[in-house]
C-alpha positions in Angstrom: 207.9 202.8 350.3 204.7 200.9 350.8 201.8 200.8 348.2 198.3 200.9 349.8 195.0 200.3 348.1 191.6 200.9 349.9 188.2 199.5 348.9 186.1 202.1 347.1 182.8 200.9 348.5 181.3 203.6 350.8 180.8 201.4 353.9 184.0 199.4 353.7 187.3 199.8 355.6 189.2 197.0 353.8 192.6 197.8 352.5 195.8 196.1 351.3 199.3 197.3 351.8 202.4 195.9 350.1 206.0 196.9 351.0 208.9 195.2 349.1 211.9 193.7 350.8 214.2 195.3 348.3 213.8 198.7 346.7 211.9 198.8 343.4 210.5 201.7 341.3 207.0 202.9 342.5 205.4 202.0 339.2 206.6 198.4 339.3 205.6 198.1 342.9 202.0 199.3 342.0 201.8 196.8 339.1 202.9 193.9 341.3 200.5 194.9 344.1 197.5 195.2 341.7 198.3 191.8 340.2 198.4 190.2 343.6 195.1 191.9 344.5 193.5 190.6 341.3 194.6 187.1 342.3 193.0 187.6 345.7 189.6 188.6 344.2 189.9 192.4 344.2 188.4 194.2 341.2 189.4 197.4 339.5 186.5 199.2 337.9 187.3 202.5 336.1 190.3 203.2 338.4 188.4 202.3 341.6 189.4 199.2 343.6 186.8 197.0 345.3 187.5 194.2 347.8 186.1 190.7 347.2 183.1 191.4 349.5 182.0 194.5 347.5 182.7 193.7 343.9 180.4 195.9 341.7 180.2 193.2 339.0 
């Protein structure tokens, strides 16, 4: 099953989708995806994800 994250900014359609090659538990898949997003410049503010173009910081 794929894990998808959308940018929380009102006017943004950016999203990221990750699907593992081998089965893994959903919680581990979400952790790995969020770690990869952080490395790519995405930010998580109070549970809302923002792409690098719309970082609220």
